[in-house]
LUMSETI-139974 format. One line per 8 residues: their letters; for each residue z, x, y of C-alpha. Coordinates in pm, whole numbers, plus 50000, padded with zeros to 5 digits. Layout:
# residues N
a> Z/X/Y; ...
END
This chain:
# residues 794
miknyirt> 22114/39251/29954; 22190/39018/29678; 22125/39281/29411; 22411/39495/29584; 22654/39172/29590; 22593/39112/29198; 22661/39466/29163; 22939/39468/29376
awrnlvks> 23086/39166/29207; 23047/39333/28869; 23239/39642/28957; 23533/39411/29071; 23488/39219/28738; 23505/39533/28547; 23803/39673/28748; 24026/39352/28726
kvfavtni> 23978/39305/28330; 24259/39084/28322; 24208/38856/28639; 23844/38845/28485; 23953/38758/28140; 24188/38468/28269; 23978/38335/28497; 23628/38331/28246
mglsigma> 23862/38176/27992; 23980/37911/28204; 23623/37827/28335; 23454/37874/28006; 23738/37596/27834; 23710/37385/28134; 23321/37406/28159; 23306/37320/27738
vsmliavw> 23532/37004/27782; 23290/36867/28074; 23001/36980/27893; 23143/36764/27594; 23276/36487/27801; 22919/36456/27992; 22683/36458/27655; 22905/36172/27551
iwnelsyn> 22880/36009/27850; 22533/36013/27860; 22501/35893/27512; 22739/35584/27592; 22537/35503/27932; 22197/35535/27736; 22272/35248/27467; 22018/35023/27419
kqinnyqr> 21758/35179/27655; 21554/35300/27390; 21465/34939/27334; 21146/34806/27495; 21217/34615/27820; 21541/34622/27773; 21577/34576/28147; 21403/34215/28072
iarvmqhk> 21594/34150/27760; 21923/33940/27797; 22165/33744/27548; 22254/33365/27607; 22590/33342/27624; 22804/33037/27698; 23136/32971/27874; 23414/32676/27729
tnkgviqt> 23713/32546/27909; 23990/32422/27713; 24307/32322/27915; 24218/32544/28217; 24161/32843/28019; 23767/32963/28007; 23665/33122/27668; 23364/33303/27636
giqtpypl> 23123/33376/27290; 22806/33481/27202; 22744/33244/26959; 22495/32940/27001; 22367/32657/26844; 22021/32679/26682; 21838/32408/26828; 21924/32594/27198
gdalrqey> 21595/32820/27140; 21385/32500/27141; 21542/32358/27409; 21461/32683/27627; 21108/32703/27539; 21045/32376/27614; 21227/32304/27939; 21230/32677/28081
gdlfqqvv> 20914/32791/27886; 20793/32957/28192; 21100/33138/28258; 21068/33347/27943; 20832/33568/27744; 20989/33538/27444; 21267/33319/27320; 21431/33422/26967
vgtgiygh> 21695/33268/26760; 21851/33484/26515; 22144/33542/26286; 22368/33813/26305; 22270/34178/26145; 22482/34176/25782; 22424/34349/25431; 22171/34162/25177
pvkagekq> 22074/34229/24853; 21732/34376/24800; 21537/34404/24485; 21191/34581/24419; 21124/34630/24032; 21433/34812/23894; 21580/34943/24202; 21847/34729/24368
ldlsggff> 21957/34797/24749; 22194/34645/25005; 21981/34668/25334; 22142/34559/25664; 21931/34294/25853; 21862/33959/25975; 21677/33657/25999; 21484/33583/26333
epgagall> 21226/33372/26476; 20858/33492/26504; 20905/33634/26845; 21161/33883/26740; 20863/34176/26693; 20736/34093/27026; 21085/34069/27206; 21196/34431/27051
glkmidgv> 20895/34573/27122; 20858/34719/26775; 20637/34992/26712; 20430/34930/26400; 20354/35190/26128; 20177/34916/25901; 20097/34562/25919; 20142/34324/26256
qngledvn> 20414/34287/26490; 20407/33920/26439; 20432/33940/26056; 20688/33679/26033; 20455/33362/26103; 20489/33316/25697; 20774/33160/25581; 20747/33406/25282
simlsass> 20730/33747/25449; 20949/34020/25569; 20917/34315/25786; 21080/34637/25682; 21191/34933/25920; 21032/35283/25790; 21368/35429/25652; 21420/35085/25446
arsvfgtt> 21043/35067/25325; 21075/35454/25200; 21409/35350/25035; 21261/35067/24835; 20896/35164/24811; 20895/35546/24858; 20645/35494/25123; 20579/35353/25454
aavgkait> 20266/35207/25301; 20429/34867/25182; 20233/34589/25342; 20119/34331/25059; 20444/34458/24801; 20679/34182/24710; 21077/34243/24712; 21351/33983/24625
ldkdlvvk> 21590/33916/24891; 21928/33747/24849; 21880/33709/24461; 21619/33459/24479; 21407/33450/24770; 21089/33646/24702; 20917/33754/24992; 20595/33973/25102
vtgvyedl> 20622/34267/25312; 20397/34198/25630; 20494/34488/25855; 20649/34803/25860; 20788/34896/26218; 20970/35261/26304; 21333/35266/26292; 21494/35131/26614
sknsdfga> 21740/35374/26787; 22117/35394/26612; 22218/35431/26996; 22150/35049/26983; 22275/34697/26875; 22000/34679/26676; 22002/35041/26473; 22118/34862/26196
llfiapwq> 21817/34660/26148; 21641/34760/25859; 21465/34442/25789; 21364/34096/25997; 21320/33795/25745; 21187/33460/25904; 21407/33231/26078; 21257/32953/25856
lflrhtdw> 21312/33099/25544; 21669/33124/25631; 21662/32724/25721; 21491/32635/25424; 21760/32767/25215; 22091/32722/25431; 22229/32365/25296; 22470/32324/25540
irtaedpw> 22196/32345/25834; 21972/32115/25707; 22230/31845/25620; 22431/31910/25955; 22448/31548/26132; 22482/31748/26485; 22294/32079/26481; 22424/32105/26874
rpnafvty> 22781/32145/26753; 22792/32474/26524; 22819/32786/26743; 22691/33001/26469; 22346/33195/26593; 22274/33432/26838; 21994/33364/27116; 21792/33630/27303
vllnkgqd> 21539/33608/27546; 21297/33803/27741; 21236/33743/28053; 20871/33682/28250; 20823/33987/28503; 20977/33905/28822; 21238/33682/28722; 21576/33743/28858
iqkvsrqi> 21847/33730/28543; 22104/33559/28786; 21898/33293/28921; 21782/33222/28567; 22138/33193/28434; 22195/32942/28721; 21873/32725/28632; 21987/32709/28217
kdvrlkhv> 22343/32682/28257; 22382/32293/28156; 22123/32296/27855; 22360/32303/27620; 22585/32042/27816; 22310/31782/27813; 22296/31768/27452; 22599/31768/27286
narlaiqk> 22845/31465/27211; 23101/31359/27396; 23383/31551/27229; 23234/31897/27315; 23083/31794/27650; 23516/31791/27754; 23460/32152/27702; 23179/32202/27962
pelflhpm> 22975/32449/27773; 22787/32657/28056; 22523/32896/27928; 22443/33232/28122; 22240/33527/28058; 22417/33857/27950; 22162/34131/28013; 22113/34392/27753
erwylyds> 22193/34693/27948; 22569/34531/27993; 22594/34421/27619; 22787/34752/27512; 22984/34834/27801; 23061/34497/27975; 23140/34307/27682; 23481/34181/27772
fkngvntg> 23552/33826/27956; 23912/33686/28066; 23877/33332/28178; 23518/33347/28238; 23520/33658/28427; 23351/34004/28314; 23652/34229/28273; 23428/34536/28154
griqyvwm> 23485/34665/27814; 23399/35004/27697; 23299/35145/28057; 23695/35190/28118; 23669/35466/27851; 23350/35592/28009; 23544/35620/28337; 23861/35739/28186
fgiigvfv> 23676/36041/27985; 23462/36123/28324; 23795/36145/28518; 23951/36356/28236; 23631/36573/28228; 23641/36622/28630; 24019/36685/28610; 24002/36951/28335
lllacinf> 23737/37151/28536; 23933/37133/28833; 24221/37263/28680; 24020/37570/28606; 23862/37572/28911; 24237/37575/29067; 24309/37883/28849; 24009/38092/28976
mnlstars> 24149/37972/29347; 24486/38064/29303; 24447/38393/29132; 24174/38475/29386; 24392/38430/29699; 24707/38587/29517; 24493/38923/29472; 24443/38868/29870
ikrarevg> 24639/39157/29943; 24448/39398/29699; 24104/39245/29853; 24248/39269/30205; 24175/39644/30264; 23834/39598/30143; 23759/39340/30364; 23867/39502/30648
irktigsf> 23639/39840/30590; 23350/39577/30552; 23448/39437/30878; 23474/39760/31047; 23171/39913/30930; 22959/39583/31050; 22971/39304/30782; 22968/38975/30900
rkqlivqf> 23191/38691/30799; 22880/38498/30684; 22800/38822/30444; 23166/38853/30317; 23133/38474/30232; 22824/38526/30032; 22989/38842/29847; 23252/38606/29736
fcesllya> 23052/38336/29614; 22870/38537/29438; 23160/38716/29258; 23261/38309/29170; 22907/38244/29042; 22919/38556/28844; 23238/38443/28667; 23078/38087/28634
vlafgisl> 22750/38221/28488; 22951/38416/28212; 23191/38102/28160; 22883/37917/28127; 22751/38110/27868; 23106/38100/27675; 23120/37763/27718; 22789/37666/27528
vlvalamp> 22921/37877/27260; 23242/37682/27239; 23045/37334/27253; 22800/37438/26955; 23117/37524/26741; 23306/37232/26878; 23067/36977/26846; 23076/36873/26464
lfnaiagk> 23475/36833/26548; 23407/36626/26855; 23121/36381/26663; 23397/36327/26370; 23651/36238/26617; 23424/36036/26841; 23263/35864/26531; 22937/35960/26715
qlppvwke> 22648/36144/26608; 22571/36304/26940; 22178/36466/26907; 22147/36833/27028; 22054/36901/27347; 21939/37241/27356; 21582/37143/27342; 21610/36914/27658
plfwaggv> 21498/37056/27965; 21692/36812/28159; 21990/36943/27987; 21921/37313/28095; 21860/37156/28464; 22199/36999/28445; 22337/37314/28327; 22215/37530/28585
ffclltgm> 22334/37280/28868; 22665/37241/28673; 22696/37629/28676; 22612/37633/29059; 22856/37350/29097; 23106/37520/28945; 23091/37839/29112; 23080/37696/29467
lagiypaf> 23383/37458/29373; 23590/37807/29240; 23498/38013/29511; 23466/37798/29858; 23847/37841/29922; 23852/38214/29838; 23522/38278/30007; 23651/38147/30349
ylssfrpv> 24026/38266/30310; 23947/38630/30200; 23666/38634/30447; 23884/38524/30751; 24102/38878/30732; 24159/39062/31051; 24039/39417/31005; 24283/39536/31275
kvlkgtfk> 24608/39428/31098; 24440/39524/30774; 24392/39855/30861; 24734/39901/31054; 24866/39807/30736; 25080/39537/30893; 24875/39253/30705; 25098/38987/30525
agrssamq> 24899/38682/30377; 25203/38471/30501; 25367/38156/30448; 25067/37962/30440; 24880/38149/30178; 25190/38087/29931; 25228/37762/30007; 24881/37658/29936
rqvlvvvq> 24892/37815/29585; 25221/37668/29524; 25043/37321/29608; 24755/37427/29379; 24991/37480/29099; 25185/37149/29175; 24796/36985/29134; 24759/37128/28808
ftisimli> 25111/37051/28632; 25030/36689/28779; 24705/36631/28618; 24855/36794/28279; 25168/36589/28272; 24976/36259/28361; 24723/36345/28069; 25064/36398/27840
igtivvfn> 25213/36065/27934; 24878/35879/27901; 24798/36027/27525; 25171/35940/27441; 25142/35604/27554; 24798/35528/27398; 24963/35661/27067; 25248/35435/27105
qirytkdr> 25052/35116/27152; 24853/35197/26858; 25163/35243/26620; 25345/34967/26804; 25032/34745/26702; 25004/34870/26350; 25385/34792/26298; 25278/34454/26417
pigydrng> 25409/34194/26115; 25052/34044/25992; 25187/33758/25787; 25059/33867/25497; 25063/34203/25261; 24745/34386/25282; 24822/34706/25036; 24648/34697/24720
lviidvnt> 24445/34356/24851; 24059/34382/24804; 23788/34210/24939; 23464/34161/24765; 23140/34032/24935; 22951/33750/24749; 22626/33650/24827; 22547/33413/24503
sgihdhld> 22696/33136/24307; 22743/33376/24015; 23105/33480/24078; 23223/33083/24179; 23049/32935/23848; 23261/33190/23618; 23540/33184/23815; 23787/33108/23588
vikrqlqq> 23662/33342/23308; 23639/33604/23561; 24022/33573/23628; 24119/33588/23301; 23910/33897/23211; 24039/34113/23495; 24397/34018/23443; 24384/34080/23106
qgnivsva> 24408/34451/23120; 24688/34462/23420; 24501/34610/23679; 24459/34317/23864; 24746/34056/23925; 24580/33782/24109; 24195/33673/24221; 24105/33367/24466
etngsvsg> 23780/33297/24616; 23768/33210/25005; 23461/33118/25217; 23585/33371/25502; 23774/33697/25502; 24106/33760/25625; 23993/34032/25844; 23805/33791/26111
dfstttgi> 23480/33662/25936; 23507/33296/25940; 23425/32961/26097; 23546/32753/26362; 23563/32396/26415; 23609/32144/26777; 23667/31871/26523; 24022/31881/26496
dwpgkedg> 24256/31572/26619; 24606/31506/26583; 24843/31269/26677; 24996/31301/27076; 24694/31497/27139; 24575/31522/27505; 24311/31338/27644; 24040/31604/27744
tsaefpfl> 24155/31845/27507; 23884/32020/27295; 24043/32295/27075; 23850/32549/26875; 24017/32619/26571; 23959/32885/26303; 23912/32672/26007; 23916/32879/25632
gvgydfgk> 23839/32739/25326; 24012/32853/25059; 24060/32838/24660; 24359/32801/24441; 24603/33141/24459; 24447/33212/24779; 24799/33245/24891; 24962/33427/24587
tinwqvva> 24653/33699/24632; 24741/33758/25028; 25112/33694/24992; 25070/33475/25283; 25442/33376/25382; 25496/33008/25373; 25794/32879/25629; 25776/32479/25550
grdfsrdf> 25616/32283/25279; 25406/32445/24999; 25090/32617/24848; 24767/32448/24756; 24838/32369/24372; 24668/32240/24085; 24945/32025/23996; 24825/31818/24287
psdsagvi> 24487/31675/24301; 24562/31536/24663; 24521/31891/24811; 24121/31849/24823; 24232/31638/25125; 24523/31876/25239; 24559/32129/25488; 24772/32442/25555
lneaavky> 24836/32520/25912; 24961/32860/26082; 25290/32855/26316; 25071/32897/26609; 24865/32565/26513; 25164/32349/26479; 25287/32504/26827; 24967/32423/26998
mglkqpig> 25004/32085/26862; 25308/32000/26949; 25423/31892/26618; 25791/31873/26555; 25801/31750/26209; 25432/31895/26071; 25470/31840/25685; 25315/31520/25600
tviyadka> 25140/31480/25925; 24777/31347/25905; 24555/31503/26124; 24179/31444/26104; 23876/31709/26061; 23582/31528/26210; 23744/31166/26161; 23838/31255/25789
pitiigvv> 24210/31240/25749; 24385/31526/25612; 24729/31611/25513; 24962/31906/25610; 25114/32002/25296; 25234/32377/25445; 25268/32580/25722; 25259/32970/25696
knmimesp> 25347/33228/25960; 25083/33343/26179; 24853/33560/26031; 24647/33848/26206; 24315/33797/26129; 24124/33936/26446; 24216/34182/26717; 24546/34297/26668
faserpal> 24608/34369/26977; 24524/33988/27082; 24780/33677/27055; 24781/33494/26725; 24497/33185/26718; 24573/32871/26597; 24420/32839/26256; 24426/32582/25951
fyfdknag> 24339/32634/25600; 24184/32368/25392; 24116/32384/25011; 23758/32433/24950; 23644/32410/24557; 23340/32568/24605; 23494/32851/24870; 23271/33162/24733
gylmarin> 23174/33363/25012; 23440/33640/24953; 23617/33712/24623; 24001/33821/24671; 24198/34067/24440; 24503/34215/24438; 24565/34539/24234; 24850/34585/24053
paasasaa> 25083/34846/24198; 25148/35005/23904; 24767/35047/23822; 24547/35292/23920; 24312/35179/24201; 23984/35360/24091; 24056/35227/23740; 24088/34843/23917
iaqlqsvf> 23801/34903/24122; 23603/35003/23830; 23720/34670/23616; 23614/34472/23930; 23278/34631/23955; 23212/34614/23570; 23293/34215/23571; 23080/34199/23885
ktyvpdqp> 22794/34335/23722; 22803/34137/23417; 22780/33831/23626; 22594/33925/23906; 22358/34203/23795; 22108/34154/24074; 22329/34173/24348; 22473/34551/24466
fhyqfvdd> 22886/34554/24437; 23035/34620/24751; 23402/34584/24837; 23651/34697/25111; 24033/34755/25079; 24177/34552/25384; 24408/34749/25474; 24088/35005/25552
afnqkfgd> 23952/34678/25747; 24256/34634/25956; 24293/35003/26026; 23931/34996/26179; 24006/34801/26424; 24221/35072/26607; 23912/35298/26566; 23808/35292/26956
eerlgtlg> 24201/35349/27061; 24275/35622/26784; 23957/35809/26930; 24094/35776/27271; 24416/35873/27169; 24302/36193/26961; 24047/36305/27241; 24276/36251/27505
ggfallai> 24541/36427/27335; 24358/36719/27272; 24218/36729/27627; 24565/36691/27769; 24647/37015/27542; 24347/37194/27654; 24430/37094/28045; 24803/37230/27985
fisclglf> 24650/37557/27797; 24423/37606/28134; 24737/37562/28348; 24933/37798/28158; 24680/38058/28207; 24690/38014/28540; 25046/38040/28546; 25054/38328/28336
gmasfmae> 24820/38502/28576; 25009/38421/28870; 25334/38508/28692; 25156/38871/28587; 25035/38898/28938; 25380/38799/29120; 25569/39070/28856; 25336/39324/28952
qrvkeigv> 25403/39256/29302; 25734/39276/29287; 25807/39600/29056; 25979/39783/29302; 26208/39510/29406; 26287/39455/29016; 26317/39838/28977; 26595/39848/29298
rkvlgasv> 26758/39549/29180; 26816/39691/28788; 26924/40034/28948; 27208/39834/29122; 27329/39639/28803; 27104/39351/28804; 27077/39199/28417; 26761/39091/28260
pglwrlls> 26874/38731/28226; 26957/38730/28612; 26588/38880/28702; 26463/38673/28434; 26621/38351/28628; 26486/38543/28998; 26127/38563/28855; 26108/38207/28686
qdfirlvf> 26294/37987/28892; 26016/37934/29158; 25791/37819/28902; 26000/37581/28718; 26070/37444/29088; 25661/37356/29107; 25675/37220/28763; 25968/36986/28853
lalviaip> 25799/36884/29140; 25468/36828/28970; 25683/36601/28760; 25815/36384/29034; 25450/36313/29161; 25297/36262/28804; 25587/36038/28659; 25527/35735/28876
agwycmhn> 25142/35817/28891; 25122/35837/28512; 25357/35534/28478; 25107/35318/28726; 24767/35429/28546; 24916/35359/28188; 25082/35029/28278; 24753/34880/28425
wlqhysyr> 24531/35004/28110; 24789/34836/27887; 24701/34516/28067; 24397/34506/27863; 24631/34400/27578; 24785/34069/27494; 24997/34197/27246; 25108/34543/27405
vsiswevf> 25408/34796/27388; 25626/34840/27694; 25646/35206/27832; 25987/35359/27764; 26195/35615/27954; 26154/35819/27650; 25769/35875/27703; 25873/36057/28072
viaasgav> 26162/36238/27871; 25899/36403/27611; 25628/36475/27903; 25862/36644/28118; 26056/36837/27849; 25690/36946/27712; 25581/37048/28069; 25879/37256/28156
lialitvs> 25917/37421/27805; 25539/37532/27792; 25567/37664/28140; 25874/37818/28090; 25762/38004/27768; 25398/38110/28000; 25653/38267/28302; 25905/38413/28064
fqaikaav> 25687/38628/27900; 25611/38842/28218; 25908/38798/28352; 26112/38946/28045; 25825/39218/28041; 25881/39313/28385; 26278/39280/28356; 26327/39519/28077
anpvralr> 26043/39766/28218; 26188/40142/28310; 26306/40127/28697; 26250/40469/28712; 25867/40414/28675; 25839/40210/28965; 26068/40396/29183; 25949/40754/29126
se> 25698/40750/29436; 25952/40687/29641
END
């Protein structure tokens, strides 16, 4: 019986080639888009899950309150680890304090590399469940040790048998390899952890930590915990919340620091906090693309439903005869489901080819390296389910509708599809175009938001500005000579040092007091140390006072504020005002325009810039606009290698660093735009099929009208107007719905564009124009046809 159903379905498919091609093309594109999105979502949801015990790993975070506003951060003071072990050791299997994961210069013999890694307490291996290839998991017990990933061991030594070999880290730290571990998944927060060095080694060689008067004050490190089995993470969070509050001084206690545990399974997708409440994060993209995937597949299924019901008159006689010779309705339902499943199977096969072809481009746009899924049994199991679901979804309405025809009316020739059938098809067309138009509106708003933020004044000139990581004093010790050498050739016009990056890597301080400061206020300011010519190099905009100058020795006790800091402090005449940094008096000598150094979508933060004669974490250089950028970089590298030959040369153009901040939004816009175009294409396929079918149904009417003198434009208008009305109805629904959705999406940004009326005009014009072109092809084709051919059978 099933074999007969399939044979009949195949015959109907071959017989109706236009119908079949239209449906299979729409279904295959819809399925391909949905599969790409499904693989991407699976990759997002599986982030960090390859780490052993990830469900019991958490990061200690803290809330701090300032003027009633709660700020949340992941950085904590380094004594926190010991305090948790001493006071709550029974709750945790491991407590590990560590630095961030950054690039560090590594040298072994003549080989020099830059490896990303960090300094962690000895329990890091057990916390992450490292799988050892050589050596031991607790290889950080020795202060002069280091553990390497398999890939980094091969890069440095050419083999993973590296235990016992010596390397030099950060120019002057000679350490011995005590373990080689399997690379951690790239799809995790520790994917770039190519080496792990001992925390005690970091403490021993970091002056500012050893000399800190109050080690509980600086929030500069990350604290990880591995809970004991059976512990409830929320309950433990409540138990440890006041640990830091009990150890900080009175000034910091004003901020009411409250600790909590953020589980690893939520780090990636739920990393956004607003006023102390977790407001989501990348999970919004998962939901958004998931909804888009469902919508695109739904559009393809709607095409199938629409075209199947539109062909109801042609299938009515078949249904009538089958019922007359004894077919039951359930048998007809199975027959029509078999047809839709056959289409789904063929579309699924084509969609696999489309996915394989599109995957490299999709990876490039999404910024991913999605693994091939063809060898995964789970993929094929999901594919079968996906295929069945699509077939059932596409065929459910046609199956029940077509099987409901009464054979007496059909065989008498009195059967008509009726208004309800036409109404249902019209509703489906409206749904299709409503979804497509909403996707267009969303894409336009996303790109408008990106363009609006990119055009935002950033307070300095990032064009031609280069920033170089400096992990040694070699550059600082010879800075004056280096400046002269760089500027002599004319490629570089200005050079300066800073201990933080204008792209966001800087320290903060809470130790600022000023005249009129309200009691109970403890603000946290970005506090950036800069050398001479910093302002000249970045071209910041001084609005009051002056820049740091060699002509004023007193500038060593001077400070420059941005406009946001002046406003926050409520200073009416800031120039000359004495404020205090950790009770040391410093004088405001200048005010500069706000500079965007963190998220370009966020409000400007109050910031202070002080003169630091030892600033040397970064070297900033401005390239002469008339010079070749490649020649300038080559010159920078040559000078760099002269004074720090043991350190790899790493630079970045500041405008590139700035543009990287738009990565998620640009990927969202590009992918959303691509999916919107595909959605429109699928909708137009359905519209094309419907227009083709309607023209075929009205061929005799068109012939009569032409014989009676109807013009081609008149016939075109007659055949097109019904479809265009449906598109206009879709616009009436899509415009307010699109505005509502995108208005809510924009609330995630402090600095955001307003949704202008032009967005809706562009979306409406595009939708109407595309629909008109699609329908017009068939309408004009029918209108110019010879009426004799249509009427000769009469």
